[in-house]
NUPAFI-939877 format. One record per residue: residue in three letters; z, y, x of N, C-alpha, C in turn. Coordinates in steps of 0.1 Angstrom, whole numbers, plus 5000, padded with zeros to 4 digits. Example, Ala and Ser with C-alpha at 12.3 -4.5 7.8 and 13.67 -1.06 7.14 Angstrom:
2
ala507849435132507849555123507849675132 ser507149785128507149895137507950005129 
END
This chain:
471
unk723516502615723216542626722416462636 unk721316482642720716452650720516472666 unk721216372677720816412688720016372700 unk719516412711718316332716719316282731 unk719116172733719316132746718316082755 unk718216052766717315982774718215812774 unk719015792777720015682775720915692768 unk720915532761722215532752722615382754 unk724015382758724715252758725515212755 unk725615112746727115082733727814972747 unk728914992748729714872749730714972769 unk731515012766732215082778733014972787 unk733114862790733614772798732914772813 unk733414662822732614702832731014692836 unk730514592828729114592826728314712823 unk728814782811728314922806728515022816 unk729815042819730215152830729215142841 unk728814992843727815002860726615022856 unk725914942845724915052840724415192842 unk725615232835725415392832725815432841 unk726515432852727015472864725515462873 unk725115342876723615342887722815452880 unk722515462864721315522861721315672865 unk723115692857723415842862722915912877 unk723015822882722915832901721815902905 unk720415842896719515872898719016012888 unk719916052876719216182873719116142858 unk719516022854718716012842720316042830 unk719516112817720916152809721316042799 unk722615972803723115882800724415922788 unk724215842776725415832770726015732769 unk727615712772728015542771729115572761 unk729315492749730015502741731115392740 unk732115392735733315312739733915292726 unk733815162717734715132707736115032712 unk737015162712738515082720739014972713 unk738414962700739014862691738814722693 unk737514702701737114592699738014462708 unk737714362707738514262717738514252731 unk739014242736738814252754738714102756 unk739114082772739113952779740613922784 unk740713822789741613812793742513902807 unk743213942807744114042815743814052826 unk743413952833742913982848742013872853 unk741313952861739913892868740313862883 unk739413742885739313722898737813722904 unk738113722917736813772925736813712938 unk735313632943735613572954735513662964 unk735613612979735613722991734013772990 unk733013692987731713702989731213832980 unk731813842969731413962957732114082968 unk732314102976732514222986730914292985 unk730314202987729014242988727914332979 unk728714272962728414362955728914482952 unk729914492955730614612955730014702969 unk729714672977728814722989727414792982 unk727014702974725714752970725914862963 unk727014862952727514952942727715102949 unk728015092961728615182970730515202966 unk731115102967732315102959733015012971 unk732615012983733014952989734814972996 unk734415122996735915182997737315152991 unk737215102976737815032965738714902973 unk737614822978738414732985739214723000 unk738214853008738814863019739914933024 unk740515003014741315113015742415083015 unk743515113027744815043032746115083021 unk745715183010746615152998745715162986 unk745715032985744814992972744915032960 unk744615092945744615122935745814992928 unk746815032919747714962912746914822905 unk745814862900745114752895744614652900 unk744714652916744214562927744814532934 unk744814402935745914282943744814192953 unk745514162965744614042971744813912962 unk743413832961744313702955745413612963 unk745613512953746813462956746513392972 unk747813372975747413302990747413152988 unk747613112977747612922975746512892963 unk746112812963745412782950745712622946 unk745912592936746312462931745612382918 unk745312282919744712212903745412072903 unk745312012889745711922885744611852877 unk743811792884742311782879741911642882 unk741811522874741411382876742311322878 unk743611362882744911322888746211372882 unk747111282878747811352875749111432885 unk748811412896749511482907748811662909 unk749311712914749311882913749111882927 unk747811962931747411922949747512142950 unk748512152958748412302960748112332974 unk746912392979746712402992746612562997 unk746912583008746712713013745712763013 unk745412933015744112973017744113073027 unk743413103037743213213048742713313040 unk743113423052742813543046741313563039 unk740513463047738913503044738613443032 unk739213363025739413283015740113352998 unk740913443002741613482990741113552979 unk740113702984739213732976740313872968 unk740213882957740813972947741213952934 unk742213992933742514042915742414182913 unk741914152900742114302891742814302878 unk743414382872743814372861742814452855 unk743114402844741614432834741914612831 unk742814642824742914782818742714902831 unk743814882841743214992853741714952856 unk740914832862739814832863739014922856 unk738914882842738414952830738115132827 unk739715122836739615312833739115352846 unk739115302859738615332870736915322870 unk736315232863734715222863734415302855 unk735015332843735015512834734815622840 unk735615632848736215762856734715752866 unk734415672871733315652882732115682873 unk731715632861730715692854730515812850 unk731615882848731916012843731616142856 unk732216072865731916172880730416172884 unk729716042878728216032880727316112872 unk728116162861727616292852727316192841 unk728016072836727715992822728416082811 unk728216082802728616132790729116022782 unk730616032781731315932776732115942765 unk732015912756732615912739733515792736 unk734515792741735615702733736115692718 unk736415582715736815512698735715602691 unk734215542697732915552688732415412686 unk732015412675731215302674730015292666 unk729415212669727815232665727515132654 unk726415182644726315102636725015042637 unk724714892636723614802634722814812624 unk722014752624721414682637720914772649 unk721114792658720114812669718914812669 unk718014912672716914922673715914802682 unk715514722672715214572680713814662692 unk713114752692711914822698712714872711 unk714514872712714914932726715115082725 unk714415122712714815312712714615292701 unk715115472701715315482684716515532680 unk716715582669718215622661718815512661 unk720615582666721315482665722615582658 unk722915532649724315572644725715572646 unk725815702652727815632658728515722654 unk729915652655730815692640732215682650 unk732815842645734315842652735015842637 unk736615872640737015872627736715972619 unk736416092626736016212617735016252612 unk733716152622732516182616731616122624 unk730516142620729116022624728016132628 unk727016112639725916152645724716042644 unk723816102648722516022650722216052664 unk722115942671721715972686720215882686 unk719415972690717915922692717415892707 unk717515782712717415762727716415682729 unk715815722739714415692747714615562750 unk716415502754716315372758717515332752 unk717915212746718915172740719415052745 unk720715042753721014932760722314832755 unk722314732747723514692744724214612758 unk725814672756726714582766727714572759 unk727614472748728514482737729614352738 unk729214272748730314152753730214022745 unk730813912747730613782743730813772728 unk731313872722731313862709729813872699 unk729113922709727814012701727213922693 unk726313972683725813812675725013932662 unk724813882656723813962640724513982633 unk724314112627723214172626723014302633 unk724014312639724214412647723314422662 unk723114292666722214252674721014202668 unk719914192672718814082669718614002677 unk719613862678719613782685719713692680 unk719213542687719713382681720213332695 unk721513212692721913142702721013052706 unk720413042718719412952725720212872728 unk721312862734722012752742723712762744 unk724212662740725412682738726312552745 unk727712622750728712472751729412502743 unk730012332741730812332729732212462723 unk732412512719733212622708734412612716 unk734812732725736012722732737012882730 unk738412872731739012982728740312992737 unk740513102742741513102754742813202745 unk743413092748744713142741746013212752 unk746213292753747013302765748213452764 unk749013452772750213532774750413602786 unk751213662790751713752800753213712801 unk753313622812754813612816755513672825 unk756313762818756913902823757813862836 unk758413722835759313732847759013602852 unk757813612860757413492869757913462881 unk759313362883759813312894759313212903 unk758313132900758113002902756313032906 unk756112962921754712962924754213082922 unk754813202926754313342923752913422930 unk752513302939751513342948750313222947 unk750413142937749413012938748513042923 unk747213042922746513022913746312832907 unk746512842897746312692891745712662880 unk744612582880743812502871744212382869 unk744812352855745312192852744612132842 unk744212042838743611952829744911882820 unk744711932809745911852799744711802786 unk745811742777745011662769744311762758 unk744811892755744411972744743612062753 unk743112052764742012152771742512162786 unk742412272790742612332802743612432807 unk744712462814745612562816745212642827 unk745312792828745112872844746112942843 unk746912892855747913012858747913122873 unk747613252865747113322876748313462880 unk748713422889750113532890749313692892 unk749913802886749313912887749213962898 unk750213982905750414032916751714172916 unk752214142904753314252901754414202898 unk754514062900755914032896755813912880 unk754513942875754013862859753213782864 unk752613712853751513612857750713592843 unk749613572846748713542833748613372828 unk748613322819748913212815748313212805 unk747013102804745513112792745712952793 unk745112912779745212742776743912812768 unk742512702776741212702771741312592763 unk740812592751741112482741740112522729 unk740012392723738912392710739112492694 unk738612572688738912672679739312512666 unk738212442666738912302658740112262658 unk740712242666741612142672743012262667 unk742812412669743612492666743912502651 unk742912502641742612522632743212352619 unk742912252629743712142625745212112627 unk745712172638746912122639748012262644 unk747412372646747912512646748212562659 unk747912662660747712762676749412722680 unk750312732673751812712677752112592682 unk751512522676751612342679750912312691 unk749412362692748612342704749312402717 unk749412522716750012592728751512502732 unk752112452727753412372729753112262737 unk752212182729752112072733751612082749 unk750512172747750112202761751012232774 unk751612322771752812382780753712272784 unk753912192777755012092775754311982787 unk753211962791752811862795752211892810 unk752112032813751812102822752512072836 unk752012012845752711972859753112142870 unk752612212864752612352873753812402869 unk753712562870754212632870754512732853 unk753512682847753412692832754212602824 unk755112522831755612432819757012492816 unk757412592826758512642822758612802816 unk757212812811757112942802757512912788 unk758313022782759213002768758313092758 unk757413182767756513272759755313192750 unk755113232737754513172729753013282731 unk751813242728750313282733750613412722 unk750013532727750113662721748813712719 unk747913612722746313662718745413522720 unk744413542713743313462713741513502718 unk741013492725739613532731738813402732 unk737413462721736513402725736113372739 unk736113222743735513212754734513102759 unk733513062746732513002744731413042751 unk730612942762729712972769728112942761 unk727513092762726413092753724813182756 unk724113162756723013222761722113272747 unk722313412745721213452737720113492738 unk719313452726717913502730717613612720 unk716313702726716113812718714313852720 unk713713842712712013862713711914012711 unk712714092715712114252716712414312730 unk712114422727712214532739713814592736 unk714814532730716314572728716614512747 unk717314642754718314532767719414512767 unk719714372769721014332768721814342781 unk722914352782723814362795724914222796 unk725114182805726514102806726513992794 unk727813992792727813892781727413922767 unk726513992764725814042754724713962754 unk724013902766723313842762723413682772 unk724413692780724913532784726013522790 unk726913452788728513432785728713272795 unk729213272802729313152813730713132805 unk730912962810732212922810733113012820 unk734612982817735713032826735612982837 unk735312822832735512722843734412732858 unk733612772855732712792861732512872872 unk733012992869732713102885733413212879 unk733013332886733813422885733213542873 unk733713542861732913592851732813782855 unk733813822866733813972865732314012879 unk732513902885731413922894729913922888 unk730313822875728513782871728413912859 unk729514022856729214112846728514242856 unk729214212869728314332877727114322881 unk726914182884725214182892724114162881 unk724914152868723914172850723514292850 unk724914432855724714512851723914562860 unk723814522872723114602885721414562882 unk721014432877719814362872719314432862 unk720414482851719714582837719314702843 unk720414782849719614892856718614922865 unk718114802871716814822872716014802866 unk716214742857715014722847714814822839 unk716314872833716215012825715315122833 unk715415132846714815222855713615202855 unk713215062856711615042855711115092844 unk711715092831711215142821711015312819 unk711915342820712115522825711315562830 unk710915452845709815552851708315512851 unk708415462837707115382830706115302839 unk706715232848706415112854706114982844 unk706814972837706514902826707514872815 unk706914822803707314822790708714792789 unk709214802778710514822772710614672772 unk709214602764709214432761709114382774 unk708814392783708214312796709514302799 unk710214412804711314432808712214342801 unk712814322788713414232780713014072783 unk711914042783711713962789711813902798 unk711713982811712213972822713713932827 unk714614052819716214022815716413862811 unk715813832802716413692793716313622803 unk714913602809714713482822715413482831 unk715713602836716913622845718213562842 unk718713612833720213542828719913402825 unk718813372819718813222813719013112830 unk718013172838718513092851719813112856 unk720713172855722013232860722813172851 unk722413142837723413092828723212912830 unk721912852832722212702836722712672848 unk722512782858723312722870724812712865 unk725412812861726712802857727012702848 unk726112652838726312562825726512432832 unk725612392844725812282853727212232857 unk727212352863728812352873730012342863 unk729812412854731212372843731012222837 unk729712142836729812082831730011942842 unk729911962853730011862864731911852866 unk732512012863733711992870734411912854 unk733911972841734611892828734311702835 unk733211692836733011542840733811472851 unk734411562855735211482867736511482867 unk737111512853738111482846738111362835 unk738511212837738611142830739711042827 unk740711172825742011112820742611102807 unk741511182801741711172781740411172776 unk740111032775738711022769738710982754 unk739811022748740111012734740411142728 unk740211262737740711362734739311462729 unk739611482720738611582710737911682720 unk738911772729738111872737737411812750 unk737611682754737211622765736411542759 unk736111472748734911432742733711502741 unk733511602738732811692730732011762745 unk733011762758732211812767731811722779 unk732111582774732011472780730211432775 unk729911472765729011422753727711532755 unk728411632762726811722766725511662778 unk724911682775723311612781723511692789 unk722811662801722311752812720711792807 unk720511912808719211922803717811902812 unk718311902824717111872835717311802845 unk716311702852716311622860716911662871 unk717611622881718011652891717611602905 unk717111472905717011392918715411442920 unk715311482934714311522940713011402942 unk711911432941711011322938710311352958 unk710211282966709411302976707811232977 unk707111302978705811252972705111182988 unk704111092984703411052998702411032997 unk701711012978700411052980699411172976 unk698211182969697211302966698411372959 unk698311522960698711602952697611732948 unk698111762934697711872930698511932922 unk697812092918698912182908698812122896 unk699712112890699812102874698412162868 unk698012132855697012182844698012302842 unk699212302839699912402833700612532842 unk700012492854700812592863699712732864 unk700412842860699412952861700213072865 unk699513172872699813312877700713392868 unk701613412871702213502862703213612872 unk703613722873704013832881705613792880 unk706113812894707713792893708113932899 unk709213952892709414092892710714082898 unk710814192910711614182923712314342924 unk713514342929714114442932713114532945 unk712814652941712414752952713314852952 unk714314892958714914992962715915012948 unk715315132938716015182928715315102913 unk714515042917713114972909713114842910 unk712214802896711414662898710214692904 unk709414542910708114582912707514442911 unk706514462908705614312902704914232916 unk705514112919704814042927704213902924 unk703113872932702413722928703113662924 unk703513572911704113462911703113342902 unk704013242901703813132893704513112887 unk704513012871705112942868704412832856 unk705012742851704212662842704312752825 unk703312712821703112782805703912742797 unk704812612799705812602791707212662794 unk707412712811708612722814709012852803 unk710212852802711212942800712313042812 unk711712992824712613092830711713152839 unk712213242848711413312856710013262866 unk709413332866708213332874708713272894 unk708113212902708613192912707413222927 unk707913312932707113412940707413332957 unk708713282960708913192973709813052968 unk709612952979710212792978710912842987 unk712412922992712712943001712413073009 unk711813073020711113183024709613143023 unk709313053021707813003020707113093006 unk705713173008705413202996704513122988 unk704713122973704512992965702913002967 unk702313092967700813122970700313042981 unk701113022993700612983004700612803001 unk701712732994701912592989700712592983 unk700312652968699312612963697812602972 unk697612672980696612652988696912542997 unk697812533002697912413007697112263001 unk697812252988697412142980696312162972 unk695512272972694512292962693412232968 unk693012132979692012022979692511912977 unk693711882973694011742970693711622981 unk694511712990694311633007695711523003 unk696011473010696911303011697911403023 unk699011313018700311393024700311373042 unk699411213043699211243058698411343065 unk697811433056696811533065697111683059 unk698311693052698511813047699311893060 unk700611823066700911873078700111943089 unk699011863091698011923101697112063090 unk696812043079696112183073697712273070 unk698912263071699612373071699712423083 unk699412383098699612473107698412573112 unk697212563099696312703095696812793088 unk697812763082698012883072699112943076 unk698913043078700613133089701413123080 unk701613163069703413163064703912993063 unk703212903066703512763069703512703081 unk702912763093703312733107704612683113 unk705612763106707012753115707312643105 unk707012573094707612463090707612343094 unk708812283095708612153099708612063088 unk707611973091706811803083708111803075 unk709711803079710811753070710811833058 unk710911963062710912073054710212123044 unk708912113047707812113038707911973031 unk707811863035707811763023709511773019 unk710111833018711411833009711011952998 unk710012083003709812172994708512122985 unk707612042989706711972980707311862968 unk708411802973709011732965709611812955 unk710511932956711011962947709712042935 unk708712072944707512112934707212032922 unk706811912927706711812922708011782911 unk709411792915710311782902710311892894 unk710111982896710112102888708212072878 unk707411992883706611962876705412062879 unk705312132887704212222894703012172900 unk703612042906702411962914702311812910 unk701311732908701011632904700611522914 unk701511422913701011342928700311222916 unk698611222926697911162920697710992921 unk698210982935698110862941698810822949 unk699610692955700610692964699710622976 unk698410652977697710582986697410702997 unk697010673008696810733018695610743027 
END
């Protein structure tokens, strides 16, 4: 049996539900399938206060503002603690503006699925998609339930299949990856100590994350190396880590009940199949808020999908855009995680910490302030940058190096890139550039210090070449 649908989305976690909801709101026919047997993430997710802007864009501000919140939603802990770089446990209070929220994942997932259905999405649970998915981003996909199979012929296929996404189901390769990590976790049912403080603490075996759920329980996770689990056993590594804890985790007598993949990695795909969320890039849990990343990735994917469905760009073009967008975000989180790992130096002989300290930074971060003649790099080329405009993406004039694998840039801060290229086009010395900037409309309001900083950043990126230090 063959059925036709405009959009088929594989994966009904937060990312898939948001993509489906946004597309259905614009009248697209969306089929969302969920294989409930797949491995999920940690039982609770946190979000920083700034994430309220994401919910506002999605039209769900009421979820955070209503006086009688859903049972899966709790305010963030009132205190935050860490035992990192020192054997002392440091706990600091948080005021209301710093607390954010905690989401219990089963309840949140169910609520997001309800929102999708209310928007007009066709949701099929207990349904597995057979791979490989079409690399072109459109075509037939076989869907199987316990009692039957159907073939769905979709104009657009989107994969929101989570952190474990891999060939042959998806036509992807791992492009970048931090050391392999697994999260061993459990729910502490009778948390009686430090019931309103989130704590991260480094131990020899990795790092521990204690997070009260807000209902008398707490989530306890150990982020560690799969190789060490294989060498000494899951029970042993959990026991040693918990016994060395300084925070409330030290009183836990519950064994870990699940193991969840937590490796940070960026997938690469050279086709028109759109990937969303962890299916394309999964960040290290230490680096930031995974749930917010899932939601903003879903927004970006929905915009790209709508652009394809409206005929404003090909699936291949939007696939390339999505990959470049996720690559930039992944590298920001990668750097943040590495900086935090390197700040912990107490366990130099421990395999977990050795592997993370050994990862080399991929990019120069020291700015270069130019003083001589500047000219555009021969590698610099015009290339469109896709930016959000209402319910779709539109092409803007942008630039990037021919060798760059990230997005084109159309602005440095508030300054159009084209104006900066025009400024240095005649290879004037730095002493004359500020005078010339006063004649270029977008640059008139820029102070000499700001302009010098921007030009230095362009030199750091390799966009500008400094030919001489003489003026």
